[in-house]
DRENMAR-589953 format. One line per 10 residues: number of its first residue (from 1); their letters; for each residue x, y, z of C-alpha. Coordinates in nm, 4 decimals. Last residue first. Layout:
N
NUM) A) X,Y,Z  ...
END
This chain:
492
492) XXXXXXXXXX) 11.8677,11.5712,13.1036  11.7219,11.2247,13.0030  12.0170,11.0958,12.8146  12.2556,11.1700,13.1058  12.0428,10.9588,13.3191  12.0535,10.6696,13.0848  12.4244,10.6590,13.0671  12.4320,10.7103,13.4416  12.2492,10.3979,13.4995  12.4960,10.2089,13.3011
482) XXXXXXXXXX) 12.7558,10.3687,13.5205  12.5730,10.2307,13.8296  12.5666,9.8840,13.6770  12.9424,9.9120,13.5796  13.0150,10.0228,13.9367  12.9221,9.6654,14.0481  12.7309,9.6739,14.3975  12.4699,9.9082,14.2751  12.2568,9.9954,14.5712  12.4044,10.3140,14.7061
472) XXXXXXXXXX) 12.4723,10.4873,14.3695  12.1298,10.3688,14.2262  11.9474,10.4881,14.5307  12.1355,10.8324,14.5212  12.0607,10.8717,14.1510  11.7069,10.7910,14.1966  11.6664,11.0540,14.4743  11.8353,11.3233,14.2825  11.5297,11.5422,14.2037  11.7151,11.8271,14.0194
462) XXXXXXXXXX) 11.7098,12.2036,14.0859  12.0863,12.2126,14.0707  12.1298,12.3683,14.4207  11.8411,12.1256,14.5494  12.0659,11.8342,14.4145  12.3931,11.9608,14.5972  12.2678,12.0885,14.9383  11.9965,11.8829,15.1185  11.9750,11.5503,14.9327  12.3479,11.5397,14.7946
452) XXXXXXXXXX) 12.4838,11.6760,15.1230  12.2820,11.4309,15.3328  12.4039,11.1364,15.1029  12.7691,11.2317,15.1553  12.7392,11.2490,15.5392  12.5267,10.9393,15.5374  12.8136,10.7302,15.4023  13.1672,10.9161,15.4114  13.4198,10.6511,15.2836  13.1904,10.4201,15.1020
442) XXXXXXXXXX) 12.9884,10.7159,14.9469  13.3081,10.8829,14.8317  13.4166,10.5585,14.6684  13.0783,10.5234,14.5068  13.1225,10.8752,14.3492  13.4702,10.7954,14.2337  13.3703,10.4508,14.0806  13.0893,10.6039,13.8776  13.3163,10.8812,13.7474  13.5805,10.6061,13.6455
432) XXXXXXXXXX) 13.2960,10.4345,13.4587  13.1759,10.7543,13.2859  13.5482,10.7992,13.1812  13.5449,10.4533,13.0310  13.2212,10.5450,12.8336  13.3835,10.8607,12.6975  13.6576,10.6322,12.5606  13.3947,10.4118,12.3847  13.2070,10.7111,12.2456  12.8391,10.7244,12.1388
422) XXXXXXXXXX) 12.6679,10.6445,12.4687  12.9357,10.8251,12.6690  12.8549,11.1523,12.5041  13.0402,11.4418,12.6774  12.9739,11.7525,12.4538  12.7180,11.8834,12.6942  12.9529,11.8658,12.9932  12.7093,11.8288,13.2875  12.8487,11.4683,13.3579  13.2195,11.5791,13.3518
412) XXXXXXXXXX) 13.1542,11.8910,13.5902  12.9282,11.6475,13.7806  13.2349,11.4194,13.8516  13.4433,11.7061,13.9344  13.2027,11.8308,14.2014  13.2516,11.5041,14.4004  13.6336,11.5506,14.4441  13.6369,11.8897,14.6009  13.3574,11.9441,14.8420  13.2625,11.5785,14.9194
402) XXXXXXXXXX) 13.6053,11.4340,14.9210  13.7547,11.7309,15.1087  13.4580,11.6890,15.3802  13.5982,11.3287,15.4415  13.9567,11.4637,15.4429  13.8737,11.7170,15.7288  14.1129,11.5662,15.9751  14.4012,11.3238,15.8401  14.3554,10.9455,15.7584  13.9969,10.9761,15.7386
392) XXXXXXXXXX) 13.7603,10.8368,16.0173  13.4040,10.8676,15.8668  13.1361,10.8228,16.1345  12.9118,10.5142,16.1279  12.5650,10.4523,16.0012  12.4329,10.0966,15.9671  12.5629,9.8672,15.7031  12.4260,9.8411,15.3473  12.1915,9.5437,15.2488  12.0936,9.6104,14.8915
382) XXXXXXXXXX) 12.4450,9.6753,14.7376  12.7195,9.9066,14.8385  12.8747,9.9099,15.1814  12.9034,10.1587,15.4589  13.1627,10.3316,15.6821  13.4737,10.2051,15.4598  13.7940,10.2452,15.6552  13.9871,10.5890,15.5992  13.9547,10.8453,15.3147  14.3264,10.8710,15.2691
372) XXXXXXXXXX) 14.4062,10.5566,15.0580  14.0708,10.5063,14.8801  14.0203,10.8694,14.8323  14.3729,10.9017,14.6754  14.2809,10.5784,14.4632  13.9619,10.7538,14.3428  14.1572,11.0560,14.2504  14.4112,10.8667,14.0640  14.1405,10.6961,13.8597  13.9802,11.0335,13.7660
362) XXXXXXXXXX) 14.2967,11.1514,13.6478  14.3506,10.8329,13.4281  14.0051,10.8732,13.2819  14.0607,11.2320,13.2166  14.3946,11.1913,13.0632  14.2374,10.9362,12.8091  13.9366,11.1719,12.7497  14.1916,11.4402,12.6752  14.3906,11.2291,12.4345  14.0536,11.1196,12.2398
352) XXXXXXXXXX) 13.9689,11.4850,12.1551  13.9159,11.8333,12.2462  13.6264,11.7874,12.5299  13.6665,11.5853,12.8372  13.8720,11.8137,13.0548  13.7327,11.7747,13.3963  13.9881,11.5001,13.5127  14.2722,11.7056,13.3845  14.1763,12.0041,13.5839  14.1362,11.7904,13.8831
342) XXXXXXXXXX) 14.4800,11.6519,13.8506  14.6227,11.9972,13.8208  14.4106,12.1298,14.1106  14.5093,11.8408,14.3329  14.8834,11.8898,14.2725  14.8569,12.2760,14.3261  14.6651,12.2190,14.6573  14.9300,11.9645,14.7712  15.2305,12.1921,14.7004  15.2438,12.3330,15.0398
332) XXXXXXXXXX) 15.2228,11.9820,15.1769  15.5238,11.8651,15.0208  15.8285,11.8941,15.2741  15.5696,11.8339,15.5598  15.4561,11.5143,15.3995  15.1311,11.5126,15.2006  15.2412,11.3640,14.8730  15.5152,11.1531,15.0417  15.2343,10.9902,15.2495  15.1281,10.8201,14.9143
322) XXXXXXXXXX) 15.4299,10.6068,14.9207  15.2749,10.2629,14.9673  15.3620,10.1523,14.6061  15.0209,10.2033,14.4387  15.0139,10.5774,14.5336  15.3501,10.6590,14.4021  15.2882,10.4589,14.0827  14.9515,10.6623,14.0417  15.1486,10.9894,14.0736  15.3900,10.8719,13.8093
312) XXXXXXXXXX) 15.0885,10.7437,13.5843  14.9347,11.1017,13.6154  15.2690,11.2632,13.5023  15.3131,11.0000,13.2196  14.9856,11.0608,13.0764  14.9943,11.4427,13.0750  15.3417,11.4275,12.9246  15.2144,11.2033,12.6539  14.9189,11.4172,12.5711  15.1545,11.7304,12.5690
302) XXXXXXXXXX) 15.3980,11.5474,12.3314  15.1099,11.4751,12.0805  14.9970,11.8361,12.1025  15.3613,11.9567,12.0407  15.3720,11.7288,11.7273  15.0407,11.8701,11.5981  15.1443,12.2342,11.6555  15.2067,12.5244,11.8659  15.0640,12.4037,12.2214  15.1182,12.6557,12.4644
292) XXXXXXXXXX) 15.3447,12.5701,12.7793  15.1242,12.4951,13.0900  15.2093,12.1167,13.0915  15.5887,12.1733,13.0577  15.5841,12.4183,13.3638  15.3737,12.1740,13.5562  15.6424,11.9099,13.4902  15.9072,12.1530,13.6249  15.6981,12.2268,13.9499  15.6539,11.8476,13.9927
282) XXXXXXXXXX) 16.0017,11.7784,14.0055  16.0796,12.0686,14.2415  15.7955,11.9383,14.4604  15.9168,11.5917,14.4456  16.2584,11.6179,14.5190  16.2971,11.6073,14.8907  16.0365,11.3461,14.9810  16.1502,11.1383,14.6804  16.4771,11.1142,14.8428  16.3454,11.0182,15.1954
272) XXXXXXXXXX) 16.0902,10.7738,15.0355  16.3266,10.6090,14.7872  16.4080,10.2878,15.0262  16.0377,10.2432,15.0644  15.9913,10.1568,14.7031  16.3047,10.0744,14.5411  16.2183,9.9210,14.2191  15.8684,10.0632,14.1603  15.9937,10.4135,14.2497  16.2992,10.3737,14.0151
262) XXXXXXXXXX) 16.0863,10.2120,13.7211  15.8546,10.5059,13.7449  16.1209,10.7505,13.7518  16.2350,10.6063,13.4247  15.8905,10.6800,13.2735  15.9100,11.0198,13.4286  16.2271,11.0720,13.2198  16.0626,10.9903,12.9024  15.7739,11.2384,12.9690  16.0103,11.5203,13.0451
252) XXXXXXXXXX) 16.2192,11.4506,12.7434  15.8798,11.4582,12.5176  15.7814,11.7819,12.6924  16.1157,11.9444,12.5769  16.3940,11.9975,12.8069  16.5721,12.3426,12.7511  16.4886,12.4704,13.1008  16.6456,12.1698,13.2263  16.4806,11.8359,13.3252  16.7703,11.6133,13.2678
242) XXXXXXXXXX) 17.0243,11.8005,13.4672  16.8264,11.9067,13.7657  16.6588,11.5628,13.7736  16.9955,11.3719,13.7542  17.1184,11.6099,14.0336  16.8182,11.5354,14.2502  16.8593,11.1592,14.1876  17.2284,11.1294,14.3054  17.1182,11.0226,14.6568  16.9084,10.7422,14.4882
232) XXXXXXXXXX) 17.1819,10.5879,14.2724  17.3580,10.4199,14.5523  17.0259,10.2044,14.6046  17.1228,9.9948,14.3110  17.4480,10.1129,14.1369  17.5037,9.8480,13.8924  17.1478,9.8025,13.7519  17.0533,10.1613,13.7897  17.3450,10.2690,13.5774  17.1600,10.1352,13.2671
222) XXXXXXXXXX) 16.8668,10.3533,13.3390  17.0865,10.6578,13.3794  17.2907,10.5866,13.0796  17.0087,10.6456,12.8379  16.9099,10.9678,13.0125  17.2885,11.0868,13.0075  17.3009,11.0292,12.6261  16.9821,11.2340,12.5691  17.0770,11.5045,12.7972  17.4166,11.5270,12.6160
212) XXXXXXXXXX) 17.2558,11.5268,12.2732  17.0093,11.7785,12.3639  17.2564,12.0131,12.4829  17.1467,12.2777,12.7253  17.2645,12.0530,13.0158  17.6368,12.0907,12.9157  17.7998,12.1607,13.2492  17.5734,11.9825,13.4716  17.5470,11.6958,13.2180  17.9338,11.6644,13.2099
202) XXXXXXXXXX) 17.9635,11.6530,13.6054  17.6720,11.4260,13.6052  17.8307,11.1875,13.3781  18.1554,11.1875,13.5636  17.9781,11.1389,13.8861  17.7774,10.8304,13.7432  18.1038,10.6735,13.6298  18.2522,10.7269,13.9736  17.9563,10.5456,14.1137  18.0354,10.2836,13.8498
192) XXXXXXXXXX) 18.3522,10.2009,14.0645  18.1678,10.2141,14.3825  17.8906,9.9831,14.2526  18.1485,9.7157,14.1603  18.2983,9.7212,14.5087  17.9344,9.7177,14.6477  17.8733,9.3814,14.4728  17.6184,9.3717,14.1912  17.2770,9.2509,14.1955  17.2456,8.9361,13.9914
182) XXXXXXXXXX) 17.0793,8.7366,14.3015  16.7839,8.9652,14.2828  16.7177,8.8970,13.9336  16.4090,8.6846,13.9742  16.2845,8.9314,14.2523  16.2419,9.2250,14.0002  16.2511,9.5352,14.2302  16.5749,9.6697,14.1030  16.6555,9.5211,13.7448  16.9970,9.3506,13.7193
172) XXXXXXXXXX) 17.1554,9.3984,13.3700  17.5129,9.3983,13.5263  17.8478,9.4462,13.4036  17.7305,9.4589,13.0536  17.4844,9.7306,13.1458  17.7622,9.9349,13.3060  17.9763,9.9201,12.9917  17.6723,10.0554,12.8027  17.6180,10.3204,13.0468  17.9914,10.4449,13.0234
162) XXXXXXXXXX) 17.9987,10.3959,12.6487  17.6934,10.6351,12.6150  17.8622,10.8874,12.8223  18.1708,10.8626,12.6322  17.9755,10.9092,12.2877  17.7885,11.2303,12.4313  18.1358,11.3557,12.5278  18.2844,11.3189,12.1890  17.9766,11.4797,12.0470  18.0075,11.7826,12.2574
152) XXXXXXXXXX) 18.3819,11.8001,12.1806  18.3091,11.7783,11.8028  18.0556,12.0393,11.8271  18.2823,12.3021,11.9997  18.0236,12.5258,12.2085  18.2549,12.6704,12.4594  18.1506,12.4287,12.7132  18.2370,12.1498,12.4881  18.5855,12.2925,12.4485  18.6461,12.2914,12.8225
142) XXXXXXXXXX) 18.4687,11.9488,12.8764  18.6995,11.7666,12.6212  18.9981,11.6644,12.8395  18.7908,11.5894,13.1330  18.5634,11.3626,12.9326  18.8281,11.1803,12.7756  19.0106,11.1465,13.1107  18.7031,10.9668,13.2489  18.6799,10.7299,12.9622  19.0611,10.6390,12.9905
132) XXXXXXXXXX) 18.9615,10.5591,13.3692  18.6644,10.3620,13.2869  18.8206,10.0713,13.0879  19.1106,9.9822,13.3215  18.8806,10.0541,13.6184  18.6245,9.7865,13.5333  18.8845,9.5350,13.4615  19.0600,9.5957,13.7946  18.7328,9.5964,13.9902  18.6399,9.2680,13.8020
122) XXXXXXXXXX) 18.9779,9.1253,13.9126  18.9356,9.2232,14.2679  18.6060,9.0599,14.2571  18.7451,8.7082,14.1276  18.6069,8.5985,13.8081  18.4213,8.2826,13.8103  18.0823,8.4630,13.8457  18.1520,8.6508,13.5190  18.1748,9.0402,13.5409  18.4658,9.1244,13.3126
112) XXXXXXXXXX) 18.3393,8.9248,13.0095  17.9994,9.0815,13.0291  18.1346,9.4307,13.0577  18.3792,9.3722,12.7864  18.0715,9.2697,12.5678  17.8921,9.5845,12.6696  18.1849,9.7815,12.5579  18.2095,9.5968,12.2398  17.8492,9.6522,12.1573  17.9123,10.0122,12.2155
102) XXXXXXXXXX) 18.1837,10.0092,11.9531  17.9435,9.8895,11.6833  17.7164,10.2039,11.7399  18.0310,10.4067,11.7189  18.1457,10.2548,11.3804  17.7860,10.3003,11.2427  17.7947,10.6730,11.3388  18.1251,10.7283,11.2113  18.0038,10.6051,10.8495  18.1862,10.3324,10.6760
92) XXXXXXXXXX) 17.8859,10.1085,10.6989  17.6908,10.3532,10.4950  17.9165,10.2973,10.2055  17.8564,9.9202,10.1674  17.4808,9.9920,10.2212  17.4851,10.2731,9.9340  17.4499,10.6305,10.0303  17.2076,10.8272,9.8381  17.0222,10.9414,10.1687  17.3760,11.0508,10.2934
82) XXXXXXXXXX) 17.3811,11.3152,10.0075  17.3699,11.6180,10.2043  17.6484,11.8701,10.3061  17.5748,11.8089,10.6646  17.8933,11.5958,10.7214  17.8276,11.4303,11.0708  18.0579,11.5298,11.3505  18.3096,11.2738,11.4043  18.3520,11.1099,11.7519  18.6635,10.9084,11.8196
72) XXXXXXXXXX) 18.6390,10.6664,12.1043  18.9185,10.4427,12.2155  18.7855,10.0787,12.2485  18.9318,9.9034,11.9556  19.2952,9.8758,12.1078  19.1401,9.7063,12.3938  19.0242,9.4151,12.1957  19.3351,9.1644,12.2779  19.3698,9.2947,12.6358  18.9872,9.2239,12.7118
62) XXXXXXXXXX) 19.0367,8.8779,12.5419  19.3373,8.7878,12.7540  19.1865,8.9047,13.0790  18.8518,8.7248,13.0347  19.0136,8.3876,12.9352  18.8976,8.2025,13.2468  18.5931,8.4010,13.2840  18.4520,8.2805,12.9467  18.2008,8.0107,13.0690  17.9446,8.2007,13.2478
52) XXXXXXXXXX) 17.9323,8.4659,12.9840  17.8298,8.2275,12.7177  17.5312,8.4196,12.5763  17.6676,8.7620,12.6370  18.0096,8.6407,12.5012  17.8327,8.5148,12.1727  17.6102,8.8209,12.1096  17.8797,9.0765,12.1778  18.1383,8.9186,11.9406  17.8605,8.9104,11.6783
42) XXXXXXXXXX) 17.7953,9.2820,11.7247  18.1699,9.3496,11.6928  18.2034,9.1058,11.4000  17.9566,9.3232,11.2125  18.1752,9.6296,11.2585  18.4776,9.4409,11.1323  18.3322,9.2614,10.8493  18.1683,9.5707,10.7254  18.4958,9.7594,10.7614  18.7351,9.5303,10.5810
32) XXXXXXXXXX) 19.0668,9.5046,10.7537  18.9427,9.2560,11.0230  19.0192,9.3456,11.3784  18.6961,9.2026,11.5252  18.7822,8.8818,11.3107  19.1160,8.8198,11.5044  18.9323,8.8380,11.8322  18.6476,8.6140,11.7102  18.9052,8.3557,11.5916  19.0575,8.3444,11.9290
22) XXXXXXXXXX) 18.7267,8.3465,12.0843  18.6419,8.0232,11.8974  18.9527,7.8442,12.0023  18.8823,7.9660,12.3679  18.5140,7.8477,12.3511  18.5900,7.4857,12.2135  18.6559,7.3228,12.5420  18.3097,7.4555,12.6613  18.1152,7.1644,12.4636  17.8136,7.1693,12.6898
12) XXXXXXXXXX) 17.7424,7.5413,12.6881  17.9267,7.5587,12.3591  17.6521,7.4019,12.1569  17.3889,7.6740,12.3072  17.5749,7.9255,12.0963  17.4337,7.7683,11.7671  17.3274,8.0770,11.6176  17.6289,8.2907,11.7453  17.8775,8.0294,11.6228  17.7117,8.0081,11.2887
2) XX) 17.7041,8.4046,11.2445  18.0785,8.4004,11.3624
END
């Protein structure tokens, strides 16, 4: 089996040998020795995945031949200890190793069932024949799992993982990636796996306090994207409700935000209406996680990760022409809280490198917001600036908002005594973002900003800001202005 997998490309030209090899593989996946058997499941998966275009003619025979290996029997690990002393031979007997091997079988079945030469009605039939017993398994174990039965919970965890893995075998299409567009599944296949998503969601909604169930559901979520496509979008509120429960850790929230980045990027405009309805409740849950007290080093690391993923999520929205969802009628009431949270992260430049990283990202997000909503540039940077024109922001008053809310953030950073960009590389990156934000405000508001600096801001600080203003206006490259700021800070 190892040799056949290693030289699988040979069979692409010598396809007549494939049925013979598969016949041997089917025999070996039933081998009496547990190590040979479980290793065979992995190798079988590798072989059929590589040659999926050539196995359609024997798909039904192969599926029937290995169907007796697919029933899942979860076993709660023995907590009596001693696992660490287990030999490699014994470890392969573990229920966990067996289940991992089974997942390879489920993906292999998905690969075999969905070949381009297999008629669509056959693909649906194969999918249904594997899915229906799994649905029954969830239904049978759910009452016990709700009562806290550990074995039932683990059984449902395994079934959810199997459903997601089978889906991945049917289609590893990635939404939004043009090169894989031709692999998008047919609607009939999506409908079958829509039932799988519903079964997982029912289990998740009933057992969302269980970390194991949430972990399995999150893993299956990303795999189901490939078979459900846009049909996944109406289900997103339920996924979020289950995966971001009161029991969810900051680490889980950060991981799920990464998955949502993929969804937003993949579906772009298709996701607008769903994103519009779920954004406020989603961010409220994230803010709850951000506000939780830090109780140790691990917690601090998770908080840093959540901050980064939260800001990246907002950035993904802004960069995929979805910025209007942040100021829609449904989310307008939350806009102030959103700006406040980003501003707070932008201003927090003490307390370690993780805070500096979040500050840099937050300042970048604010600059992007200003660029999108500030309207066309009313001036230019460099020695020959254009004549004064009036700002025309995307919505009334945003020009003043830039000056009154975004600009002071820059100076909160600059005036922080512990902020030393001349000595710290990350602080220097933050300073570069500060320079970019200040110049963006000038580009969008022109003389309105200059007059504010000359007549209100610098007089209020008791500082002569004429050199600052001149450098901000004349530095076409933000790095030049940032370099000036390093010297400016050294003189204060």
